[in-house]
Steps between C-alpha positions, in 0.01 A plus 500: 500500500267776621351724229172652616506804269305573180447282192791650307739451791409133521550446126840668524609245763427196281852497348633481858275201569628324190860579588446351847360180352785475249764542769329298774300228321443293815387788723141549615406842363199703615388859455269714714274733298169684534175336380477710184828372357490136606351358181765640264762283672295183476700235318836678519774239465709676762242469775384223731244714682329839485403640840248781537509800733171691483642807670205725412232242577498183709858548624494874566638641821717348771292183517565436131872558544507245782316246284743539209800488732367174645449361148854589396640361824320169449653468152852512650654692213880530497518814290274786388564743215328837537476700177209693654663779700226550759557488876209257538662248266824518698309462826319187379824323409676610820214411734463159332859424595622432145879473547615662175306811398636670188378843396610837369699735718266782387196322651309644794554184702860434399614474864286187527688326217788261558656587162466830316548561129559833327211584270655653190278795396645499147372151413160363403292357784538148357879531526477656845287213626753249368765671711333342803655171392845641570533366857385155383723449196830634363352491147630814328222478240301717741713790373383462139306793357231269362427178693390186322186460715180648356177631647232237550130490583249218505248533217388138470140411561345158523399542136789617273247624243320717753643832380408439135143408588465784747616757247276348231204556732590869489535521123873431469583209271824305434604705196441837666801708596449611858658777705450514876482820703548506879424862602494459876740558787472524876665842471316782321822666378589182311173501300489659156195708411173325396483732196838373387412134534168555322673668204749213475221242514311674221815517288585133553151388403444731202848553355683185606205260470572347840270365765566668835454340840485703820643311798530572869368423846171599664682800647569626147130526411471878555798562270368261235152654513646846437687367198193326359299822524751669270539223241331532163583138425425243766775267622434170673476580869632216718607719790412335830369190322804273520714344768871578494576169326226566244632853455842352417344243265320775308822699472677201347249517214574869432738656250596789728427651841461874557517583867597742770788421735313234695489130583337417166813625325709234673240230433515592131878467501468162671263392222765599245288751309620846389416784738445872458523651848392854588704648785395810694617562855749211489807448281711212377778616732305355794560152361144382443468535124405221258760223539519423129643633177152479343367818660471872435456751780308819422587787733581870521830632628424727794715618788238398756512132400508270683299653780497178702567128492135411438290807437238714668126552508564834326791691350712655781551811286141522380563493122529125421697583186677163505177346369316798353781567251493145362289498184310219328726553198807417709343180626380400153849557359642263761225247424577513127868432565422203721246332271727545198802353678592143402399228748754408764769271366477615137 
């Protein structure tokens, strides 16, 4: 399988990996990903190997494409699934001479596929990815509204008690109730306002007596710094201080995740914790919402939404009302509902 997109896209393909393993237990299964997402697949029971394509670094340009094509050719794969709808992904599989190349008919490189599958725009991305199994199996379970496979990420470290000790070093102890906040996103129109996050953090700490942990990558530092400037109460700032696996391990310790529509949202779902997701330029209709019944989405109904599949560096209409009109009170109301809900299975 080739999936060289963002973190969230990779997490959303893990049910497909598990379905492949379940249906083809003797097959040698490998996936090609970018360096930044490799570690979250470490230890996946559906995988024999994780290959890395550093398309923005070591493997950039035509030379890098030739190197990856040679690698794939040497592996002598019989089949390649292509949930990532980029032309480059299609080119890699085609140039490597993989006999069966299965992808979506809506993909840019669909003419390079040997089998094409209709990508149903009305379904969640998890379900759409599972449709790629169609040419390989007559299993009609692919038509179910909710598949049995769940999202998965690797959160294990060499020391299973690492997360508890790490949080204790930052003043969070075993009996503390912890809420995580992931305020970042690659796309500016998917990021809620720093003032809003700061107000929610203050409310959680003062009114709800929770410890709050800020999580994210190094790229999220400017956003996190703006939030911290506006906070009266200080959360625990772990942004940029954890690996992806450590990030997932910390989330597993948390009672709830508050996040934008980003990769962290899907990691939280994979860790089976409740999620409050704030949606701006994107909508659930695109099929990338939280794949769980333990989530609340906070959004405003506007005629201009969605303005794109991902988002933009700024609002195309200049007003950014999709995020500006979301209030801290709305988010806190959703948080209250989620933390008062009975645990899953009760």
